[in-house]
C-alpha positions in Angstrom: 45.1 106.2 80.8 46.6 105.7 84.2 50.3 106.6 83.8 50.8 107.9 87.3 54.2 107.1 88.9 54.5 106.8 92.7 57.4 109.1 93.3 58.0 107.7 96.8 58.3 104.2 95.6 60.7 105.4 92.8 62.9 107.2 95.3 63.0 104.2 97.6 64.1 102.0 94.7 66.9 104.5 93.8 68.0 104.7 97.4 68.1 100.9 97.6 70.1 100.7 94.4 72.8 103.2 95.7 72.9 101.5 99.1 73.5 98.1 97.5 76.3 99.5 95.3 77.9 101.2 98.3 77.5 98.1 100.5 79.1 95.7 98.0 81.9 98.0 97.0 82.9 100.3 99.8 83.0 97.7 102.5 84.8 94.9 100.7 88.5 95.3 101.6 91.2 92.9 102.7 92.0 93.1 106.4 95.1 91.2 105.6 97.5 89.3 107.8 98.7 91.3 110.8 100.3 90.4 114.2 98.5 93.3 116.1 95.1 92.2 114.9 95.9 88.5 115.7 97.2 89.4 119.2 94.1 91.7 119.9 91.8 88.9 118.8 93.5 86.5 121.2 93.1 89.0 124.1 89.4 89.6 123.3 88.7 85.8 123.2 90.6 85.3 126.6 88.7 88.3 128.2 85.2 87.9 126.8 84.7 84.5 125.3 86.6 82.1 127.5 84.6 83.1 130.7 81.4 82.0 128.9 82.4 78.4 129.1 80.7 77.5 125.9 80.2 73.8 124.9 82.9 72.7 122.6 80.3 71.7 120.0 78.5 75.1 120.2 77.6 76.6 116.8 79.9 79.6 116.3 79.5 82.0 113.4 81.9 84.8 112.8 80.3 87.4 110.4 83.0 89.5 108.8 85.7 87.0 109.8 88.5 88.7 107.8 91.6 86.5 107.8 90.1 84.1 110.3 91.9 85.0 113.6 88.8 84.5 115.7 88.2 81.1 114.0 91.8 80.0 114.7 91.5 81.0 118.4 88.3 79.1 118.8 89.7 76.0 117.0 92.8 76.1 119.1 90.5 76.0 122.2 88.9 72.8 120.9 85.7 74.2 119.4 84.5 72.0 116.6 81.7 73.9 115.0 83.1 77.2 113.9 82.3 79.0 110.7 83.3 82.4 109.2 81.9 84.6 106.5 83.9 87.3 104.7 83.4 89.0 101.3 87.0 90.0 100.8 88.8 87.9 98.1 92.1 88.5 99.8 90.9 87.3 103.2 89.2 84.3 101.6 92.6 83.4 100.1 94.3 83.7 103.6 91.6 81.5 105.2 91.9 78.9 102.4 95.7 78.8 102.8 95.3 78.4 106.6 92.8 75.6 106.2 95.0 73.8 103.6 98.1 74.3 105.7 96.5 72.9 108.9 94.4 70.4 107.0 91.3 71.3 109.0 87.8 71.2 107.5 87.0 72.8 104.2 86.8 76.4 103.0 83.6 77.3 101.2 83.7 80.2 98.8 
């Protein structure tokens, strides 16, 4: 009978399980709507993104897009291929409301 258990593999699986639980619970929070965050995003885009002179059809992906301020700034500058990803249900709702209100593109949840 070969009933040996690889303790290192078992520990790795346990660590992975706890990491996944932490990742998908501890980091999912609503950034929410806030003027300071919106103004800071605008300043960052003006300082660091505008000087890059990206093509207006450049593929732009905002990982952790929150309420979509960066996406709004880029669309306001005429960029046509902008996408954002957020896991927060509250921020997804804000983005959907913005998309619906401006009638731009579609929100994918």
